[in-house]
C-alpha positions in Angstrom: 51.1 129.6 114.5 51.1 133.4 114.8 52.3 133.7 111.2 49.8 131.2 110.0 46.9 133.0 111.8 48.1 136.3 110.3 47.8 135.0 106.7 44.5 133.3 107.5 43.0 136.5 108.8 43.9 138.3 105.6 41.5 135.9 103.8 38.8 136.0 106.5 38.7 139.8 106.5 37.0 139.7 103.1 33.2 139.4 103.7 32.8 137.1 100.6 35.2 134.6 102.0 33.1 131.9 103.6 35.9 129.7 105.0 39.6 128.8 104.8 41.8 125.8 105.3 45.3 126.7 106.3 48.2 124.8 107.7 51.9 125.1 108.6 54.2 122.2 107.9 57.9 121.5 108.3 60.2 118.6 108.0 63.9 118.2 108.9 65.6 115.2 107.3 69.0 114.4 108.8 70.4 111.9 106.3 73.4 109.6 106.8 74.8 107.4 104.0 77.6 104.9 104.3 78.6 102.5 101.5 81.1 99.7 100.8 82.6 102.0 98.1 84.0 104.1 101.0 81.3 106.9 100.9 80.6 108.7 104.3 77.9 111.3 103.7 75.7 113.4 105.8 73.1 115.9 104.6 70.5 117.9 106.5 67.4 118.9 104.5 64.9 121.3 105.8 61.5 122.0 104.2 58.9 124.5 105.4 55.6 125.6 104.0 52.3 127.4 104.7 49.6 126.3 102.4 45.8 126.0 102.2 42.7 126.9 100.4 40.4 130.0 100.3 36.6 129.5 99.7 34.5 132.4 98.6 30.7 132.2 98.4 27.9 134.3 96.9 24.4 132.9 97.0 24.7 129.3 96.0 28.0 129.8 94.1 31.3 128.9 95.6 34.8 129.3 94.3 38.1 127.9 95.6 41.7 129.0 95.2 44.8 127.5 96.7 47.8 129.3 98.1 51.2 128.2 99.3 54.6 129.5 100.3 57.7 127.5 101.1 61.2 126.3 100.4 64.2 124.7 101.8 66.0 127.7 103.2 64.2 128.1 106.5 61.3 130.1 108.1 62.4 133.4 106.6 61.0 132.2 103.3 57.5 132.3 104.8 57.6 135.9 106.1 56.5 139.0 104.3 54.1 137.3 101.9 51.1 139.4 102.9 50.7 141.0 99.4 50.7 137.6 97.7 48.1 136.3 100.1 45.9 139.3 99.5 46.2 138.7 95.7 45.1 135.1 96.2 42.0 136.3 98.1 41.2 138.8 95.4 41.4 136.1 92.7 39.1 133.9 94.7 36.5 136.6 95.1 36.8 137.8 91.5 36.0 134.3 90.3 32.5 134.7 91.7 31.9 137.1 88.9 33.8 135.2 86.2 32.2 133.4 83.3 32.6 129.7 82.5 34.9 129.1 79.6 33.4 127.8 76.3 34.8 124.5 75.4 36.8 124.2 72.2 40.3 124.2 70.7 42.3 127.3 71.4 45.7 128.8 71.1 46.8 129.5 74.7 49.4 131.0 76.9 50.1 128.9 80.0 51.4 130.5 83.2 54.4 129.1 85.0 52.3 127.0 87.3 50.4 125.2 84.6 53.4 124.8 82.3 55.5 123.5 85.3 52.9 120.8 86.2 52.6 119.8 82.5 56.4 119.4 82.4 56.4 117.3 85.6 53.4 115.1 85.0 53.2 114.7 81.2 56.9 114.7 80.3 58.9 114.2 83.4 57.6 110.8 84.5 58.5 109.4 81.0 62.0 110.6 81.7 62.2 108.3 84.7 63.9 105.2 83.4 62.1 102.8 85.6 58.7 103.7 84.1 59.7 102.9 80.6 62.3 100.2 80.9 59.8 97.3 80.5 58.0 98.9 77.5 59.7 98.4 74.1 57.3 100.9 72.6 58.1 103.7 75.1 61.8 102.9 75.0 61.7 103.5 71.3 59.6 106.7 71.6 61.9 108.0 74.4 65.2 107.1 72.7 68.0 109.6 73.1 68.1 111.9 70.1 64.4 111.6 69.3 62.8 114.9 68.2 59.9 115.2 70.6 59.4 118.9 71.0 59.7 122.2 69.1 63.0 123.9 68.5 62.3 126.4 71.3 61.8 123.8 74.0 64.6 122.7 76.4 63.9 120.9 79.7 66.3 120.3 82.6 66.2 118.6 86.0 68.5 120.2 88.5 68.3 119.1 92.2 71.3 121.3 93.0 69.5 124.7 92.7 69.8 126.1 96.2 66.9 127.0 98.5 64.3 125.2 96.3 62.0 122.5 97.5 63.7 119.9 95.3 67.3 120.7 96.5 69.7 118.0 97.6 73.4 117.3 97.1 73.4 113.5 97.1 70.6 111.0 96.3 69.8 108.0 98.5 72.3 105.8 96.6 75.1 108.1 97.5 75.4 109.5 94.0 76.2 113.2 93.7 73.3 115.2 92.3 74.0 117.2 89.1 72.0 119.2 86.5 70.6 116.9 83.8 69.6 118.1 80.4 66.6 116.0 79.4 65.6 117.9 76.2 67.6 120.4 74.2 65.9 122.4 71.4 63.2 119.7 71.1 65.5 116.7 71.0 65.7 114.1 73.9 69.2 114.4 75.4 68.9 112.4 78.7 66.8 110.7 81.3 66.8 110.1 85.1 68.4 107.0 86.5 69.2 104.9 89.5 72.4 102.9 89.6 70.5 99.8 88.3 68.7 101.5 85.4 71.8 103.3 84.4 73.5 99.9 83.9 70.4 98.6 82.2 70.3 101.5 79.6 74.1 101.8 79.4 73.9 105.5 80.4 75.5 107.5 83.2 74.0 107.7 86.7 72.3 111.0 87.4 71.7 111.2 91.1 67.9 110.8 91.0 67.2 107.8 93.2 65.4 109.0 96.3 63.4 107.4 99.2 60.6 109.0 101.2 62.5 108.0 104.3 64.3 105.1 105.9 61.3 102.8 105.6 61.3 102.8 101.8 63.7 101.6 99.1 64.9 104.5 96.9 63.2 104.9 93.6 63.8 107.2 90.6 62.3 110.6 91.1 62.5 114.1 89.6 64.4 116.6 91.8 63.6 120.1 90.2 62.4 119.8 86.7 61.7 122.9 84.6 61.5 124.3 81.1 64.6 126.4 80.4 63.7 130.1 79.9 64.2 131.9 76.6 64.0 135.6 75.8 60.3 136.4 75.4 58.5 138.6 77.9 55.0 137.7 79.0 53.7 140.7 77.1 55.4 139.6 74.0 53.8 136.1 74.3 50.4 137.6 74.7 51.0 139.8 71.7 52.0 136.8 69.6 48.9 135.0 70.9 46.6 137.7 69.6 43.2 136.1 70.2 43.1 133.1 72.6 43.2 132.2 76.2 45.6 133.0 79.1 45.3 130.2 81.6 46.7 130.3 85.2 47.3 128.1 88.2 47.0 124.3 88.1 44.2 122.5 90.0 45.4 118.9 89.8 44.8 116.5 87.0 45.9 113.2 85.7 47.8 111.5 82.9 46.9 108.3 81.0 49.8 107.1 78.9 50.5 109.8 76.4 47.4 111.9 77.2 46.9 114.4 80.0 44.1 116.4 81.6 44.7 119.3 84.0 42.5 121.8 85.7 43.2 125.6 85.7 42.0 127.7 88.6 41.3 130.7 86.4 42.0 132.3 83.0 41.3 135.3 80.8 40.0 135.7 77.3 42.7 137.5 75.2 41.8 139.7 72.3 44.5 141.5 70.2 47.1 140.5 72.8 45.2 142.0 75.8 43.6 139.9 78.6 40.0 140.7 79.1 37.1 139.0 80.9 38.0 136.5 83.6 37.1 132.8 83.0 36.5 129.8 85.3 35.6 126.1 85.2 38.6 125.3 83.0 40.2 122.0 82.1 42.9 121.5 79.5 43.7 118.2 77.7 45.9 116.9 75.0 48.6 114.5 73.8 52.1 114.8 75.3 54.0 114.6 72.0 51.6 116.8 70.1 51.7 119.4 72.8 55.5 119.4 73.1 55.7 120.2 69.4 52.9 122.8 69.7 54.9 125.0 72.2 55.9 127.7 69.8 57.4 130.3 72.2 58.9 130.3 75.7 59.1 133.2 78.1 62.0 134.6 80.1 60.3 134.5 83.5 61.2 131.1 85.0 59.4 130.5 88.3 59.8 127.3 90.5 57.0 126.0 92.7 57.5 126.7 96.4 55.2 123.9 97.5 56.2 120.6 95.9 55.2 117.0 96.0 54.9 113.8 93.9 52.9 110.6 94.7 54.8 108.2 92.6 55.1 105.0 94.6 55.9 107.0 97.8 55.0 110.4 98.9 57.8 112.9 98.2 57.3 116.4 99.5 60.6 117.6 98.0 59.8 117.2 94.3 59.8 120.6 92.5 58.8 121.8 89.1 58.6 125.1 87.2 58.5 126.9 83.9 58.3 130.3 82.3 55.2 131.4 80.5 54.8 129.4 77.3 52.7 129.8 74.1 50.9 126.6 72.9 49.5 126.6 69.4 46.6 124.2 70.1 45.0 122.8 73.3 41.6 121.3 73.9 39.9 123.4 76.6 36.9 122.0 78.3 34.4 124.2 80.1 30.6 124.5 80.4 
């Protein structure tokens, strides 16, 4: 509570911050697994986070920005984040003076947050075998070897990355977790399975069948899905962009079949590779397959989300995603 109050007071110290919503949360899951195959497993999983929302107000205008710190390596992960909290406050206050984006079709650079959510929501769920097994159309589109993305795009799900929100060693069917390459150089190379769907598809089990807790049957879930980094710096991507938009921080969204819509908390107009005026009221939308092919460059600055979650069927606070910065040749951007 002392640490939470300390971060909350950083926000409230700014006179333009009208209110905040902040919370501390932790979960310890002590998991035991015994099977007729002879498995005897025990795994303790600890997740902590401090997260919330800052609301700035000027006249009748309000702007909101989320913040969150966390992981699976204990309380130390939450300490020493004052500079990051101050940066979130500054972004929220700066948005009061930002301009609404003009809707249209743009070349864009997405930051790690937006690119990671796109990877999870638009692509990752179609990699979960149970969501496509009863659809002949989707099984054909998501067949192994299909060229779905550009040559620079590779996507992996790896629950074994230590200290991350999505970390675990064994899934809830007792299968050892392992890194799984889902896409390599634009071609589909794998998918996520339970024991049952692995048999149905004739493919190896992957260790991705997880339950919210003992009250639920395990279902197929992403562990830690991310775009593999390449060798481009953020500055190099902006230089390649030239004129366009640099969009940052996701604000939720939805998918409908192959199509997606996500909000961005803020962005910048980019001219000659240099970010300029700040923008707000941003939504991006597109088609999954077209967007995968429109990713023309990938950065070297992979960042994984510290506050995870996925609502597929059951609430799962231990689902993680991430990405480096990516350059997309065409996205529909909605504004005012």
